[in-house]
N, C-alpha and C positions, 0 to 999 in steps of 0.2 A: 505493499500501500504506499503510494505516497506519500508524505508525511507532510512536507511545506510547499504549498503552489502557491504561488504570485500571479496576481490578475494587473494587467496595465492596461488600469481606465477602469474610471468608477462611474461607467454610463449606465445606460437601461443591459446589454449583454453582461457588461463585466459585472453588476451589480447582482444580477439574476443567479449570471455562473458562480460565484463568491457563495451563494446562499447555499445552494445544490450543492455543490461540491463539500465545503462543512456538512450538511445535514447527512452526505450520505458517507463519510466519516475521513476527510482529509483531514489529521490533527491540527494546522495550523495553516489557515487561507488569508492571505494579507492582499489587499486593494490597493493600489499603487494609483494615485491620480494626481496629476499636474495642477489639477487648479486648486482653487483652496475651500471648497465640498465639492461630495457626491452630485450626481443628478441633476445639472444645468440645467441640461440639453433634455431631460426630461420635463423640467418644469415651464419648458418653451414650446413645445407641442399641442399641437388643437387649440393654436390660440391660449395657451396655458389653461388649456382643459385634459388636457393629453389627452389624447384617441390612443386607445391602447393596444388597437386589434380592431377585424374585421373579421362579422361572420362568415364572409363569404370568401375566406382566402383560397386561392389556386394560384397553383403554380407560374400558371401562363401570364401573369402580372409582374413576375419578375424579371429580368434582364439574361437570366439564367437560368430557362426555368428546368432544364433537366435535371442537376444539380440542386436547387431548392426544393423537387417532388423527391428526390432522395432524404432532404433532410425531415420532410414532411412526412415520409413512411419510416421514420426512424422516432419522431415524436410528432404525435397527431396537433392540430390546432385544438381541441379539444381538452389536452394534457396541460397547453400553455392556457387555457382559461380556467381547469381546475388549482392550477399554481395559485393564483389572483385570489380565485374565493376561501384558496384553503389558506390564505396569507393572511384574512378578513377585508377584504377588498371586496365590497358591496359597487357593479355594477351592469349597466344597462346596454342595448341597444338601441340608433337612433337612427334615421333614414340612411338608404344603403349600405348597412351590416355594420354600421361606423358603431364599437363599441368605444364610453366614456367607464369615468369613474360616476356612481353615480353624485355623489356632491359636488360633479362639474370643477373640480380643481385637481390641477395636475400633482400641487402638490401634498394630497391625499396619497395619492401611487406613491413620490417619494417618502414618503412618512411610513406608509406599510413596510416598503424595503428595506430603512433602517430599522423596523422594531425587529423585521426576518433577520438582520444581520447582526445586529443584537444580540435577539436569542440563539442564533448557530455559531456565537462569539467568535465572529470576523473581525479581523484589525484592519481595521477604515486607516490611512497614513498619505494626507492630502497635502498637496506642494511638495510631492515625492515627483519629479520628473525623470524619468529612464529613458538614457541614450541610446543604449544599443542593450540585446540580449542573444547571449553565444553561448554553444556548448561548453561545460567546462571539462579543461584539460584531464587525459587518464579517466574519466569519471562519467556518470548516467547522469549527473544533474545540469543545470544551467545558469551561467554567469550574469545577471544583473547589472548594469552599469550604467549610474546617474548622473544627473548632469554636473554635479561638483567633481566626477571623475573616482569615484566610491563603487564600492563590490558588495553583491548580497548574492551568494547563493541560495538556490530553491530547487525542489525535485523535478517542476513543471511549470509552466509559464504560458499563461492563456492570455494572449494579445487581444485587446477590446477598446482600443486609441478612439476608436471611430474613421471618420473619414480622412481622404489624405496622408496613411500612414506613410513615418518616413521610409524613406527605400533602405535606410541604411541601419534600420531598429533590428529587424531580424537578417541571418546569415542570406548572403549575399546569391544564394543559390537556388532561395524561396521567387521565383517567378511572379511578377508586379505588375500589374495592369494600369497605363496613366489615366490619372484623377483628372474630372472636369465638374463643374455642379451641374448637379438636374434639380427639380422639382422647382421650378424657377420663372419670373416673369421673362420674356421678348422683348427685346427690343424689334424694331421692326419700323418699316415704312410708313408715315404719319397724313399722307396727303389724302387718303380717304376717312381718316377718323378727327381730325380736327374740331375740335369745342364737342366729342365724346366726353374726356376724361372724369372719372366718378361714374359711368354710369355700367349699370350693369345686368349683364342679360344671361337667359338660361339659354344655353345653345349644342350644335356638336360641333366639334374643331376637328380636322382631318389634314393629313395632308398629301399631297399628290405630287411629285414630279415632271410632269406630263399636263400642263393645265390645260391642253385645247381636248385632252381625255373627258374632263367635266363638261366642254360646251357638246360636247358628242354624249355625253349622258342623256343629254334635255332630250333626245332625238325620242324620246318616249312620251313627249307630252305629246307627238305626234303618230309614234310608232309603240303600240303598247309591247309591242315582241321583242324591242331592241332593251339589250342589256350593257351596263354597264360592268367592265373588267377590273373598274379598283378595286384592291382589296389590300394598302396603304392601309396605315395608323389612325386609330380616329380616339376621338374622346369627347365626353359628357359632362356638361355642368357649369358652370358658374363661368362665366368669361367678365372681366372687367375692363373696361376702358382704361385706359392712360397717358400720358403726355407721352413716356416715349414709345408706346406700344400696345399690349395687351397682359395682365395676370390673371389669377383666378386660379380652382382649382383647373380647369381643361386643360387650361396651358400651361401650368404646373407640369401635369400628365405627358403632355404634348412634349414638351423640353428636353421628355427624354429622348424623343425619336427623330426632331428638326433639326437641319445644319445652316448657318449662315447660309443666306443666298438662296436657299429652299421655299416656296408661299406653302401658307397652311391659309385652310380655308372655312371661314367660320359660314354653319349653317344657323341662321335665324330663326328658322319656322322650324325648330328639329322631329315634331310630329308629326308633321303632314307631310305628304308627299309629295312629289314633284306637279300632277297632275289638280290635288287639290289647293295646291299653294296659288296655281291659275287660276281655278275657279272662282276658289275665291275675291281674288283680286281684279276677273273681269267682271263676276256679277255684282259686287260693291262699284266699280263703276259702273253698270246700268242704271244699278238702283238708285245712284246719286251722281247724276251725270255733269251737275254742278262743282265736287267739289273736285280738288287738284287730285296731282298724283301723292303729293305729300298728305293730306288728308284723309286719304285712300289708304295706303301704309301707314299712317299714324294708329289705325284702328286694330292693326297687328301688330307695332313693335313702337319702343320708346319711342315720340316725337322727335327727336335729333338722329336719333338712329335710322327710322323709318327716310328723313331726308338724306343722309347719309346715304343709303341706298339708291333712293331715284336719282343724286347726281351721279355716282357710281355707274350704275345705268344709261346717263348719256340722256335720259330724259328729262324736260322743261319740269321741275319739282310745284312750278308755281303753277301749271295747267291740266286741262282735265286728261283723262288717259282716255285717247279716240277710237285705239285698235284692239283689238282682242292680242297682236305680237308685242305691243308694248305691256304688258299683262305678261306675256310670257319671259321676256324677257326683267322683268321685275322678281318677279316670280325664282328665274335663276339666280339674278345677282345676290337674293337673298338666299338662296340656298349654297350661293357659293363668293359670300363676300373675302375677297383673297387680299392678303398683307404677305408682302415681303419680309422675310426673316433676317432682321441685321445680327443680332448677336444673342445672348440671355442679360438680363437686367442686370442688377446688382448680387455683383456671385455672392457676396455676404449675406444676402438674404435665403440664397439656397437651402431647401431642407437637406440636401443630400446630396454628397461625392460620390459618384461615377468612377470605381476602378478601384484599386487597392490589390493585395493581392489578390492572386490568380486561384481559381475553386479547385481547376484542375492537380493542385499541388495538395487538396487536401481532401480525408477522408471526410464524404457526407455523413455518417455514422455515425461519426465521435467527434468531429471537427480538428482532428488530430492531422498533424502538417505529416504527410509521407514518407520521405523526406528525413526527416527529423519526433524520430518519437518524444514525448515529451514537450512538443510545442505545438500549440495550439491557437486556433486565428477563429473570430470573430465574430458580429455583427455587420457594422460596417465596414471596418478592417479589410473585410475582402469585396470582391470585386461583386458587388447585390447591391442590387436596388429596384424597388418597388414603387408601384402608382401610390398618390395620394389615398387618402383612408385608412390607416393604419397598418398598412401592410409592412413600411418598413419596420416598426417599434415590432409588430409579430418577429420579425426575420430577426430582430436582435433579440428577443425574447427566449423565441424558441432552438438559434445556435448557441445562444448563449447556455440556456439549462440543458441542454445537448451536451455541451459542453463539460459543462459540473463533471455530471453524471461518467460523461468518462475518464476525465482526470480524477477522480474517486475509484475509479476501477482498474486502471491500468496497475502495472508494474513498472518499477522504476527496472532504466536499462541495464 
């Protein structure tokens, strides 16, 4: 049995790993946190409410679905939820399967974790910045080197440092995927969205590298047998127009796929099919022949968004709709309101960093490094990221708990 284990990082994955390892019999578990207190990022999640998970987790919601599926086979979602209920945390399910503490306070989650850490006799050491983790010479143990040059020896080490871990932290032969921020707003061209800052819409956001295909898709308005071959990524939810571009949950999710120079398209009426859009616009134009194009569209969209759509369609916003073809064009633009992506918004606002240690280097059933027994990595330190809605915290809890069990079950090399 490993008698002394270091958890490098006092975030979500590290804390549950420490609790599980100590409960499973590891004699001494030490959490080494560089910040002045543990759980700081947990407190900021979910706008301070802490979206601890989701009732509808599937591996396809992550960038490395095969690895994530293997991890979830080893530790099903129900066991993660049971960990929190057994810890004494009351939770509830909100829209779209999001799970929150009943208190609606992230501090409640941290408080419960702290209580469990105390009960399991885990040692917490804050302000301890780790420089490197290396195998000890002529030993099965691991040497942890701190920022001040001091060393400490452990039987095993779990790296739970969060996103963008330092490349030199672990042995150089552990492959590393370059990091970049995701789940963040997007900078776009703003010509078509001037004056919309602060307006929120519920929409579908999708990506297509061939914009002309979108125009072809509108053949189904006149040809019911036409089928679009678009199979690119799409997201659903709130979009918030900003001075720099767009933000909101649907945009955060799309930031995982889109790259500068590509176009994202907003379907502002996602619950209507193309023909329904055309029919509604044209029927309203017939029923209200003196209403302008803007006034007709304002019955479907926020007034400023309606004007932006009409202008983008190349139709006079202050004149009535006089031909069905104009209704077709307006419907088309409302479904494919395109913006060219220039890059991400403030990287400091990103919820997750993609990249980190390559998953092929680790065993999905234990989170242990294949090349270095006794070295584990969990949470965002690995090249795993998921969509908004509790998916990334679920990954942190799952990988942390799995590693905690494996650390306790492993023998010293």
